[in-house]
C-alpha positions in Angstrom: 9.5 -8.3 -23.7 9.4 -4.8 -22.4 11.6 -5.6 -19.4 14.5 -6.8 -21.7 14.1 -3.9 -24.0 14.5 -1.5 -21.1 17.9 -3.1 -20.2 19.1 -2.1 -23.6 18.6 1.5 -22.6 22.0 2.6 -21.0 20.5 5.2 -18.7 17.8 2.9 -17.4 20.2 0.0 -17.1 22.6 2.0 -15.0 19.7 3.2 -12.8 18.3 -0.3 -12.4 21.7 -1.8 -11.4 22.3 1.0 -8.9 18.9 0.6 -7.4 19.4 -3.2 -7.2 22.6 -2.6 -5.2 20.8 -0.3 -2.8 18.0 -2.7 -2.4 20.4 -5.5 -1.5 21.7 -3.3 1.3 18.2 -2.4 2.5 17.2 -6.0 2.9 20.4 -6.8 4.7 19.7 -4.0 7.1 16.0 -5.1 7.5 17.1 -8.6 8.5 19.8 -7.1 10.9 17.3 -4.7 12.5 14.9 -7.5 13.4 17.6 -9.7 14.8 19.1 -6.8 16.8 15.8 -6.1 18.4 15.3 -9.7 19.4 18.9 -9.8 20.8 18.3 -6.7 22.8 14.7 -7.5 24.1 13.7 -11.1 23.2 10.2 -9.8 22.6 8.1 -10.2 19.5 5.8 -7.3 20.7 8.8 -4.9 20.9 9.9 -6.1 17.4 6.4 -5.3 16.2 6.6 -1.8 17.7 9.9 -1.1 15.9 8.4 -2.2 12.6 5.3 -0.1 13.4 7.4 3.0 14.0 9.2 2.5 10.7 5.9 2.4 8.8 4.1 5.1 10.9 5.6 8.1 9.0 3.8 6.9 5.9 0.6 8.2 7.6 2.2 11.6 8.0 4.4 12.2 5.0 3.1 10.2 2.0 0.5 12.8 0.9 2.8 15.8 1.1 5.5 13.8 -0.7 3.0 13.2 -3.6 2.4 16.9 -3.9 6.2 17.5 -4.0 6.6 14.8 -6.6 4.1 16.6 -8.9 5.7 20.0 -8.3 9.5 19.6 -8.3 12.1 17.6 -10.2 11.9 14.1 -8.9 15.6 13.4 -9.3 16.5 16.2 -6.8 14.0 14.9 -4.3 15.5 11.4 -4.6 19.0 12.7 -3.9 17.7 14.2 -0.6 15.8 11.1 0.5 18.4 8.5 -0.6 21.3 10.6 0.9 19.4 11.0 4.2 18.8 7.2 4.5 22.5 6.6 3.8 23.6 8.9 6.7 21.1 7.3 9.1 22.4 3.8 8.3 26.0 4.9 8.8 25.2 6.5 12.2 23.4 3.3 13.3 26.3 1.2 12.2 28.7 3.3 14.4 26.4 2.9 17.4 26.3 -0.9 17.0 30.0 -1.3 16.3 31.0 0.7 19.3 28.6 -1.2 21.6 26.6 2.0 22.4 23.3 0.9 20.8 20.1 0.6 22.9 16.6 -0.3 22.1 15.6 3.4 22.2 18.1 4.1 19.4 16.5 1.4 17.3 13.1 3.0 17.8 14.3 6.5 16.8 16.2 5.1 13.8 13.2 3.2 12.6 11.0 6.3 12.8 13.5 8.6 11.0 14.3 6.0 8.3 10.6 5.4 7.8 10.0 9.1 7.4 12.6 9.4 4.6 11.3 6.2 3.0 7.7 7.5 3.1 8.9 10.6 1.2 10.9 8.5 -1.2 8.2 5.9 -2.3 5.8 8.1 -4.3 8.6 10.1 -5.7 10.6 7.1 -6.9 7.5 5.4 -8.4 6.7 8.5 -10.4 10.4 8.9 -11.4 10.3 5.4 -12.8 7.5 6.4 -15.2 9.4 9.5 -16.1 12.6 7.6 -16.8 11.1 4.6 -18.6 8.1 6.3 -20.3 4.5 5.4 -19.9 4.4 2.9 -22.7 7.3 1.0 -21.2 6.1 1.2 -17.6 4.7 -2.4 -17.3 8.2 -3.6 -18.3 9.8 -1.2 -15.8 7.6 -2.5 -13.0 8.4 -6.1 -13.8 12.1 -5.4 -14.1 12.2 -3.4 -10.9 10.2 -6.0 -9.1 12.6 -8.7 -10.3 15.5 -6.7 -8.9 13.7 -6.0 -5.7 12.9 -9.6 -5.1 16.2 -10.9 -6.1 17.7 -8.6 -3.4 15.0 -9.9 -1.0 16.2 -13.4 -1.8 19.9 -12.7 -1.5 20.1 -9.9 1.0 18.7 -11.7 4.1 20.8 -14.8 3.4 24.0 -12.6 3.1 23.0 -10.7 6.2 22.6 -14.0 8.1 26.2 -14.9 7.2 27.6 -11.4 8.0 25.8 -11.3 11.4 27.1 -14.8 12.3 30.7 -13.9 11.3 31.0 -10.2 12.1 27.9 -9.0 14.0 24.8 -6.9 13.3 26.6 -3.6 12.8 28.4 -4.7 9.6 25.0 -5.2 7.9 24.0 -1.6 8.7 27.4 -0.5 7.3 26.9 -2.5 4.1 23.5 -0.7 3.6 25.1 2.7 4.0 27.7 1.9 1.4 25.1 0.5 -1.0 23.5 3.9 -1.5 26.6 5.3 -3.2 26.1 3.9 -6.7 22.5 5.1 -6.8 23.4 8.6 -5.7 26.2 8.7 -8.4 23.7 7.6 -11.1 21.1 10.1 -10.0 23.7 12.9 -10.2 24.2 12.0 -13.9 20.5 12.1 -14.7 19.0 15.4 -15.9 16.8 16.9 -13.2 13.7 16.7 -15.3 10.8 19.1 -15.7 9.0 20.9 -12.9 5.3 20.1 -12.5 2.4 22.5 -12.2 2.7 24.9 -9.3 -1.0 24.4 -8.3 -2.7 26.9 -6.0 -0.1 26.7 -3.3 -2.3 24.8 -0.9 -0.8 21.4 0.0 -4.0 20.0 1.5 -6.2 20.9 -1.5 -3.6 19.5 -3.9 -3.1 16.3 -1.9 -6.9 15.7 -1.7 -7.1 15.7 -5.5 -5.2 12.4 -5.4 -7.6 11.1 -2.8 -10.6 12.2 -4.8 -9.3 10.4 -7.9 -8.8 7.1 -6.0 -12.3 7.3 -4.5 -14.0 8.2 -7.8 -12.2 5.7 -10.1 -14.0 2.3 -9.7 -11.0 0.0 -10.5 -8.5 2.1 -8.6 -10.8 2.3 -5.6 -11.2 -1.5 -5.5 -7.5 -2.2 -6.0 -6.4 0.2 -3.3 -9.0 -1.1 -0.9 -7.8 -4.7 -1.4 -4.2 -3.6 -0.9 -5.2 -2.0 2.4 -6.5 -5.1 3.9 -3.9 -7.4 2.4 -1.1 -5.2 3.8 -2.7 -4.8 7.2 -3.3 -8.6 7.8 -1.1 -10.6 5.4 2.2 -8.8 4.5 3.8 -8.3 7.8 6.7 -10.7 7.1 9.2 -8.3 8.8 7.6 -9.2 12.1 6.2 -12.6 11.3 9.4 -14.3 10.0 11.9 -13.3 12.7 9.4 -13.9 15.5 8.5 -17.3 14.1 12.1 -18.2 13.4 13.5 -17.4 16.9 10.5 -17.8 19.2 8.7 -20.8 17.5 11.5 -22.7 15.7 14.5 -21.6 17.8 16.7 -20.9 14.8 20.0 -19.2 14.6 20.7 -16.1 12.6 21.7 -18.2 9.6 18.4 -20.2 9.8 16.5 -16.9 10.1 18.2 -15.6 7.0 17.2 -18.8 5.2 13.5 -18.3 6.0 13.6 -14.7 4.8 15.2 -15.9 1.6 12.3 -18.4 1.2 10.0 -15.4 1.2 12.3 -13.7 -1.4 12.3 -16.8 -3.6 8.6 -16.9 -3.8 8.5 -13.2 -4.5 11.1 -13.6 -7.2 8.9 -16.2 -8.9 6.0 -13.8 -8.9 8.2 -11.1 -10.5 9.3 -13.5 -13.2 5.7 -14.5 -14.0 4.8 -10.9 -14.4 7.8 -10.2 -16.5 6.9 -12.9 -19.0 3.1 -12.4 -19.0 2.9 -8.7 -19.8 0.1 -6.5 -18.7 -1.5 -6.8 -15.2 -4.9 -8.4 -14.6 -7.1 -7.7 -11.6 -7.8 -11.4 -11.3 -4.1 -12.1 -10.6 -4.3 -9.6 -7.7 -7.1 -11.6 -6.1 -5.2 -14.9 -6.6 -2.3 -13.3 -4.8 -4.5 -12.5 -1.8 -5.6 -16.2 -1.5 -2.0 -17.3 -1.8 -1.2 -15.0 1.2 -4.0 -16.5 3.2 -2.9 -20.1 2.5 0.7 -19.2 3.4 -0.3 -18.0 6.9 -2.7 -20.9 7.4 0.1 -23.3 6.6 2.2 -22.0 9.4 -0.3 -23.4 11.9 0.8 -26.9 11.0 3.3 -28.5 13.4 5.8 -29.5 10.7 8.8 -27.2 10.5 10.0 -28.7 7.3 7.0 -27.2 5.5 7.7 -23.6 6.8 10.0 -22.5 4.0 7.5 -23.7 1.4 4.6 -21.7 2.9 6.8 -18.6 3.3 7.7 -18.9 -0.3 4.0 -19.1 -1.2 3.5 -16.0 1.0 6.2 -14.1 -0.9 4.6 -15.2 -4.2 1.2 -13.9 -3.1 2.6 -10.7 -1.7 4.4 -9.7 -4.9 1.5 -10.8 -7.1 -0.7 -8.4 -5.2 1.8 -5.5 -5.2 3.0 -5.8 -8.9 -0.5 -6.0 -10.3 -1.9 -3.4 -7.9 0.9 -0.9 -8.6 0.7 -1.3 -12.4 -3.0 -1.1 -12.5 -3.0 2.1 -10.6 -0.1 3.7 -12.5 -1.8 2.9 -15.9 -5.1 4.4 -14.8 -3.9 7.7 -13.5 -3.2 10.9 -15.6 0.4 12.2 -15.5 -0.5 15.5 -13.8 -1.9 13.5 -10.7 0.6 10.7 -10.8 2.6 11.7 -7.7 -0.4 12.4 -5.6 -2.3 9.2 -6.5 0.8 7.1 -5.9 1.1 8.9 -2.6 -2.3 7.7 -1.7 -1.3 4.2 -2.8 1.9 4.4 -0.7 -0.1 5.7 2.3 -2.4 2.7 2.1 0.3 0.1 1.5 2.8 1.4 4.0 0.5 3.3 6.4 -1.2 0.1 7.4 2.2 -1.2 8.4 2.3 0.2 12.0 -0.9 -1.4 13.0 -0.3 -4.6 11.1 3.2 -5.0 12.5 2.2 -4.4 16.0 -0.9 -6.6 15.7 1.2 -9.4 14.4 3.7 -9.1 17.3 0.9 -8.8 19.9 -0.9 -11.9 18.6 2.4 -13.8 18.8 2.8 -12.7 22.4 -0.8 -13.5 23.4 -1.6 -16.6 21.3 1.8 -18.1 20.2 3.2 -18.1 16.7 1.1 -20.9 15.1 -2.3 -19.7 16.3 -1.4 -16.1 15.5 -0.5 -17.1 11.9 -3.8 -19.1 11.6 -5.9 -16.1 12.8 -4.2 -13.7 10.3 -4.5 -16.2 7.5 -8.2 -16.7 8.2 -8.8 -13.0 8.2 -7.1 -12.6 4.8 -9.0 -15.5 3.4 -12.3 -13.8 4.4 -11.3 -10.6 2.7 -10.6 -12.5 -0.5 -14.0 -14.2 -0.3 -15.8 -10.9 0.2 -14.0 -9.3 -2.8 -14.6 -12.4 -5.0 -18.3 -11.7 -5.2 -17.9 -8.8 -7.7 -14.3 -8.8 -8.6 -13.6 -7.5 -12.2 -11.6 -10.6 -13.4 -10.9 -9.4 -16.9 -11.0 -5.6 -16.6 -7.8 -3.7 -17.5 -6.8 -0.1 -17.4 -6.6 1.9 -20.5 -3.4 1.6 -22.5 
């Protein structure tokens, strides 16, 4: 297995463990942020607005970040983005722990944190290929996804306990501290080569990535499907806390348990990918139908089934994202990798603002169960439309 072989590489193992620690903190903060907004406002719509502002910068900064990733050493760029997110989390922790936090602070933090994350995403994905090597990249994706989803499983549950015992601010503080191991590992990694300087025009260079996506048949179809799946079926940051508090009336611990159910399903998808090797477009489409079924199941008036359907949603989401990301990465030439992954990040994260706000608004207007049913139906129709001519067995070149 490529994933296990990568863990025998000391440099990649250190990077993966540090990244896992950082991701644990990120999921703790994500859970804490949603709970904080509901404590401050009691509104699913305002929660959706916070999540929307956190994803909005992807529309502004993803493409420029792709150009930077192809021009400059990726390690140096990651030191800037990761360090910036650490400082923001620390500042927010201070505001909460001193009792000075207001809803406006959360909105501003979400936007600034989202801006750094939008810059970080395409750079980090390109850096993974650089560190692991193209031939080992499917293993790196499976391994990174395993760590990401293990942290998704454990982080919210730990956040629920910390919030119940010590308050929301401690989860933000834990996230700030979680960046330190990754920053130390990055400082020990050689900066790496600079890319081509290009013609100095950011827009023209960025549009090269857009042109590749539009002209490559498999990449175009994959990115298009991710767009609609992300817009309608992956808004768990809004869906789960709103459903937990406003529909089921759960405590912070119960909310953390539901988020962990999403993480458990996501972890299952990561393990399947780790053991089955190369991605397949057909698995991407199956993930879309799993997302649809998960949302439709939340319409049922049986709370005991909710964790099962959320786990199915996590499985579907990661099945989509792992297969989509790997298919795109293996299809793109190295010189365009940063820019093409910037387009991918723009589609995946840039749909977040509208999707998050739409989910929150539907909760306010229709109630949680009917809103979930409407979103699930829309995702199911998207899957049916793509099923007509989906390339079930096509794979990117090795």
